[in-house]
C-alpha positions in Angstrom: -14.7 -29.6 19.9 -11.2 -28.5 19.1 -9.9 -29.0 15.2 -6.5 -30.8 15.0 -3.6 -28.3 13.7 -2.7 -29.2 10.2 1.1 -30.2 10.0 2.9 -28.6 6.9 4.3 -31.3 4.8 7.3 -31.0 2.6 5.5 -31.7 -0.5 3.0 -28.6 0.2 6.2 -26.1 0.0 6.9 -25.7 -3.6 8.6 -23.0 -5.7 11.2 -21.6 -3.5 13.4 -20.8 -6.0 11.5 -17.6 -7.0 12.3 -16.1 -3.6 16.1 -16.0 -5.2 15.2 -12.8 -7.0 15.3 -11.3 -3.6 17.7 -13.0 -1.5 20.7 -10.9 -2.5 18.8 -8.0 -1.5 18.0 -9.4 1.8 21.8 -10.1 2.6 21.9 -6.7 3.6 19.7 -7.1 6.4 21.6 -10.2 7.8 23.6 -8.2 10.8 20.5 -5.8 11.6 19.8 -6.0 15.3 23.1 -8.1 16.2 24.8 -5.4 18.1 22.8 -6.9 21.3 23.9 -10.3 20.7 27.0 -10.0 22.5 27.5 -14.0 23.1 27.3 -14.3 19.4 24.7 -17.1 19.8 21.9 -15.8 17.2 20.7 -18.3 15.4 17.7 -16.3 13.5 18.8 -13.4 11.6 16.8 -10.6 9.8 17.2 -11.8 6.3 16.2 -15.3 7.4 13.1 -14.1 9.1 11.9 -11.8 6.5 12.2 -14.6 4.1 9.8 -16.6 6.5 7.6 -13.7 6.2 7.4 -13.8 2.7 6.7 -17.3 3.0 3.7 -16.5 4.8 2.5 -14.0 2.4 2.1 -16.7 -0.6 1.4 -19.7 1.1 -2.2 -20.0 2.5 -1.2 -23.1 4.5 0.8 -20.8 6.9 -1.9 -18.9 8.7 -0.1 -17.9 11.9 3.3 -17.4 13.9 3.1 -20.8 15.0 2.6 -22.4 11.1 5.1 -20.2 10.2 7.7 -21.8 13.1 6.3 -25.5 12.0 7.4 -24.4 8.4 10.8 -23.5 9.5 11.5 -27.2 10.7 11.0 -28.3 6.7 14.6 -29.2 5.4 13.1 -27.9 2.1 12.5 -24.4 3.5 15.8 -24.4 5.3 17.6 -25.4 2.3 16.1 -23.0 -0.1 15.4 -20.0 2.3 18.7 -20.7 4.3 17.0 -20.3 7.3 17.5 -22.6 10.4 14.6 -24.2 12.3 13.2 -21.1 14.5 11.6 -21.7 18.1 8.5 -19.8 18.7 10.0 -17.4 21.1 12.7 -16.6 18.5 10.1 -15.3 15.9 8.0 -13.5 18.7 11.3 -11.8 19.8 12.2 -10.9 16.2 9.2 -8.3 16.0 11.3 -6.2 18.6 14.9 -6.9 17.8 14.8 -6.3 14.1 14.4 -2.6 12.6 11.6 -2.3 10.5 13.5 0.7 8.7 15.8 -1.4 7.5 13.5 -2.6 5.2 12.8 0.7 3.3 16.1 0.4 1.2 15.0 -2.8 -0.2 11.7 -1.6 -1.3 13.3 1.5 -2.9 15.6 -1.1 -4.9 12.6 -3.3 -6.1 10.7 -0.1 -6.9 13.5 1.1 -9.2 13.1 -2.2 -11.1 9.3 -1.9 -11.6 7.8 -0.2 -14.9 4.6 1.5 -15.4 1.6 -1.1 -15.6 -0.9 1.1 -16.3 -1.1 2.4 -20.0 -2.8 5.7 -20.3 -1.4 8.0 -22.9 -2.7 11.0 -21.1 -0.9 10.2 -18.2 2.8 9.6 -19.6 4.0 13.1 -19.5 3.0 14.6 -16.0 5.5 16.3 -13.9 5.6 13.8 -11.3 4.9 10.5 -9.7 1.4 9.9 -9.4 0.8 8.7 -5.6 -2.3 7.8 -3.9 -2.0 8.5 -0.3 -4.5 7.1 2.3 -5.1 5.1 5.8 -6.7 1.9 6.6 -7.6 0.5 10.0 -6.4 -3.0 11.3 -8.7 -3.4 14.0 -6.8 -5.4 17.1 -7.4 -6.9 20.4 -7.6 -4.6 23.5 -4.3 -6.1 24.5 -2.6 -3.6 21.9 -2.4 -1.3 24.8 -0.7 1.8 22.8 -3.2 1.6 19.9 -5.8 4.0 20.4 -9.3 4.2 18.5 -12.9 4.3 20.2 -12.0 2.9 23.7 -10.2 0.3 25.8 -12.5 -2.5 24.2 -12.0 -1.0 20.7 -8.3 -0.6 19.7 -6.7 -0.5 15.9 -3.8 0.4 14.2 -3.9 2.8 11.2 -1.8 1.7 8.3 -0.8 5.1 6.2 -0.1 4.1 2.7 1.7 5.9 -0.5 0.8 4.0 -3.5 2.2 4.4 -7.0 -0.8 4.2 -9.2 1.0 3.7 -12.7 3.2 1.0 -11.3 0.3 -0.4 -9.3 2.1 -0.9 -5.8 2.5 0.5 -2.5 5.8 2.0 -1.8 5.8 3.6 1.7 3.8 2.7 5.0 3.8 4.3 8.3 2.1 2.6 11.4 0.5 4.6 13.9 -2.4 4.4 16.5 -6.2 4.0 15.2 -6.6 7.9 15.9 -3.1 9.0 14.0 -3.9 12.0 12.1 -3.6 11.1 8.6 -2.7 14.7 7.6 0.1 15.0 10.0 1.3 11.6 9.1 1.7 12.8 5.1 3.3 16.3 6.4 6.0 14.2 7.7 6.5 11.7 5.1 5.9 13.8 1.8 8.5 13.4 -0.9 9.9 15.6 -3.7 8.9 14.9 -7.4 5.4 13.3 -6.9 2.0 14.0 -7.5 -0.2 13.3 -4.4 -3.6 12.4 -5.1 -5.8 12.5 -2.1 -9.4 12.4 -0.6 -11.0 15.1 1.0 -9.6 13.8 4.5 -6.6 15.4 3.4 -8.1 19.0 2.4 -6.0 21.1 4.5 -4.6 24.2 2.8 -1.6 24.3 5.1 -0.9 20.5 4.0 -1.3 21.3 0.5 1.4 24.1 0.7 3.8 21.9 2.3 3.4 19.5 -0.6 4.2 22.4 -2.9 7.1 23.5 -0.4 8.6 19.9 -0.8 8.8 20.0 -4.7 5.7 18.0 -5.3 2.1 18.9 -6.7 -0.9 17.6 -5.4 -4.5 16.7 -7.1 -6.6 16.8 -3.8 -10.7 16.8 -3.4 -11.9 19.6 -1.2 -15.2 20.2 0.4 -18.3 21.1 -1.7 -18.6 24.3 0.4 -14.9 25.7 -0.2 -14.6 29.3 -0.2 -12.2 31.5 -2.1 -11.8 34.7 -4.5 -12.3 33.5 -8.2 -8.9 34.9 -10.4 -9.8 33.1 -14.0 -12.9 31.5 -15.0 -11.5 28.7 -17.6 -13.4 27.6 -20.8 -14.6 23.9 -20.9 -13.3 21.9 -23.8 -15.6 19.5 -25.3 -13.3 16.8 -24.2 -13.4 17.8 -20.7 -17.3 17.9 -20.7 -17.3 14.3 -21.8 -15.2 13.6 -19.0 -18.0 15.1 -16.6 -16.0 18.5 -16.0 -18.6 21.3 -15.3 -16.3 24.0 -14.1 -12.5 24.8 -14.2 -11.2 28.0 -12.6 -8.2 29.5 -10.8 -8.8 30.6 -7.4 -7.0 31.9 -4.0 -8.7 29.2 -1.5 -9.8 30.1 1.9 -11.7 32.8 4.0 -9.8 35.8 5.1 -8.1 34.1 8.5 -6.8 31.4 6.5 -5.9 32.9 3.3 -2.1 32.7 3.9 -2.3 29.0 4.4 -1.4 28.2 0.9 0.3 31.3 -0.7 -0.7 31.2 -4.4 -3.9 30.6 -6.4 -4.9 27.0 -7.2 -7.1 25.3 -9.8 -10.2 24.0 -8.7 -12.1 21.3 -11.2 -15.8 20.6 -10.6 -16.5 17.1 -12.2 -19.8 15.3 -12.1 -19.6 11.4 -11.4 -21.5 8.5 -9.7 -19.4 8.0 -6.6 -18.7 4.0 -5.3 -20.7 4.0 -2.3 -19.8 1.3 0.6 -22.6 -1.1 1.1 -23.9 -1.6 4.6 -24.1 -5.2 6.3 -27.5 -5.9 4.3 -25.3 -6.3 0.9 -27.5 -3.5 -0.4 -26.5 0.0 -1.2 -28.4 3.0 -1.4 -29.8 4.5 -5.0 -26.8 5.4 -6.8 -26.9 9.4 -7.8 -24.6 11.6 -9.2 -22.8 14.3 -7.4 -20.3 17.0 -8.1 -16.6 16.6 -6.9 -14.3 19.7 -6.0 -10.7 19.0 -6.9 -8.2 21.4 -6.1 -4.8 21.1 -8.0 -1.5 23.2 -8.6 -1.3 21.6 -12.2 -2.3 24.6 -14.0 -1.0 23.4 -17.8 -2.5 19.8 -17.4 -5.8 19.2 -19.5 -9.3 19.5 -17.0 -10.2 15.9 -18.5 -6.9 14.7 -17.2 -7.0 16.1 -13.9 -10.7 14.1 -13.7 -8.9 10.8 -14.8 -6.1 11.3 -12.3 -8.5 11.5 -9.3 -10.5 8.6 -10.9 -7.7 6.4 -10.2 -7.1 7.3 -6.6 -9.7 4.4 -6.3 -6.9 1.9 -7.0 -5.4 2.6 -3.5 -8.8 1.4 -2.0 -8.2 -2.1 -4.1 -5.1 -2.5 -2.8 -6.3 -2.3 1.0 -8.7 -4.9 -0.1 -6.0 -6.9 -1.2 -3.4 -6.3 1.6 -5.8 -7.4 4.3 -8.2 -10.2 2.9 -5.8 -11.4 0.7 -2.3 -11.4 2.0 -3.7 -11.9 5.4 -2.6 -8.9 7.1 -5.9 -8.5 9.1 -4.3 -11.1 10.8 -1.5 -9.6 13.1 1.6 -11.6 13.7 2.6 -9.0 16.3 1.2 -6.5 18.3 4.2 -4.2 18.6 4.4 -1.2 16.6 8.0 -2.6 15.0 6.6 -6.0 14.3 3.5 -4.9 12.6 5.7 -2.5 10.2 7.8 -5.8 9.6 4.6 -7.3 8.4 3.3 -4.4 6.4 6.9 -4.0 4.5 6.8 -7.5 3.9 3.3 -7.3 2.2 4.9 -4.3 0.1 7.5 -6.4 -1.1 5.1 -9.5 -1.8 3.2 -6.8 -4.1 6.3 -5.8 -6.1 7.4 -9.3 -6.4 4.2 -10.2 -8.2 4.6 -7.5 -10.4 8.2 -8.1 -11.3 7.2 -12.0 -11.8 4.2 -11.3 -14.0 4.5 -7.9 -15.1 0.9 -7.0 -14.2 -0.3 -5.4 -10.8 -1.2 -7.9 -8.3 -4.7 -9.3 -8.5 -6.6 -12.0 -6.6 -6.7 -14.5 -9.4 -2.8 -14.1 -10.2 -2.1 -14.4 -6.5 -4.2 -17.1 -6.3 -2.2 -19.1 -9.0 1.0 -17.9 -7.2 -0.4 -19.9 -4.3 -1.5 -23.2 -6.2 2.1 -23.2 -7.1 3.6 -22.6 -4.2 1.7 -25.1 -2.7 2.4 -28.0 -5.5 -1.2 -27.8 -7.0 0.0 -26.1 -10.1 3.1 -26.8 -11.9 5.8 -24.6 -13.4 4.3 -24.8 -16.9 0.9 -23.7 -15.6 2.2 -20.9 -13.7 4.0 -19.6 -16.7 1.1 -20.0 -18.9 -1.2 -18.0 -16.6 1.6 -15.1 -16.8 2.1 -15.3 -20.4 -1.7 -14.7 -20.9 -1.6 -11.9 -18.5 1.2 -10.1 -20.6 -0.9 -10.9 -23.9 -3.9 -9.0 -22.1 -1.5 -6.1 -21.6 
């Protein structure tokens, strides 16, 4: 028996005034994609489409493109967001017409407004912005013809994300087919002035050299069976030993054929820890056993215990992926076009940044739920502000 589709009501949409914080920034998107509108009869513009995407992120009643179309019919939504009634065809076409690259400038402007949220004195004076990089799969339907993964019946896209650790928000994303090479994508998107925190899937010496060539630094886990010539064995301080550091040395990495991949010696810090293990379908993980991680870095003057702490924070990007897929609803793709998926992804990044700007804290499930209660009219503004004030007192 089919279920009757829920019809969105005016009273179920509240708090749209909070979107005014970004409305002026979105105005720069208004004429994107209008060059093909020679007849001058376009009704839905890119700034309006992005506003609707943000409404989708914050209102759990909106679960599909069709429900978003229905929301655009509400007078309150039209008045507060400045959007017209949008047809399903217009919303679908938007994924092709509006260039997702135009949203990167908006993300950059919001990023400038954000302040560090994670407070660790040891991380204050590092020579770069701590940036975790990793990729996550978004499994799709066979109809996504361009998204290669396993075979024609198992297709997916991969989202390659740059995540600023201290601010607790993503700042860049690149969409590829499921088999997209993470190392190649990072090599193409590396920026200056960052400290890239990477898992061992990125452990390619040529990539580490590329990061250095662009004026950035790296903290990267490498394989346990790494080879190289030892240049210096460093003493382990009591603080480093307490952090699990068992070895700290400077090396020229690589066997002879690959020794030229990275031109200067790097530091390898070995840390004993108990890794987080993914649980199987039974919900039970195996016995937790400590293991030693080898972490390569070109931060020669930073204390070994700080290197261990930096790599420990790499896990924050995994927490974001869970938030991105399970909370913001990005497991459900509104479009199967590459550009359309990027539009949805960039809207999710903006949503995370807005939560941080509104609350002064990194996005969490509890805060997101409170915002959703407010945007659906179940919580009033006093209750929302009370939640935000409690968060700031905890900080």
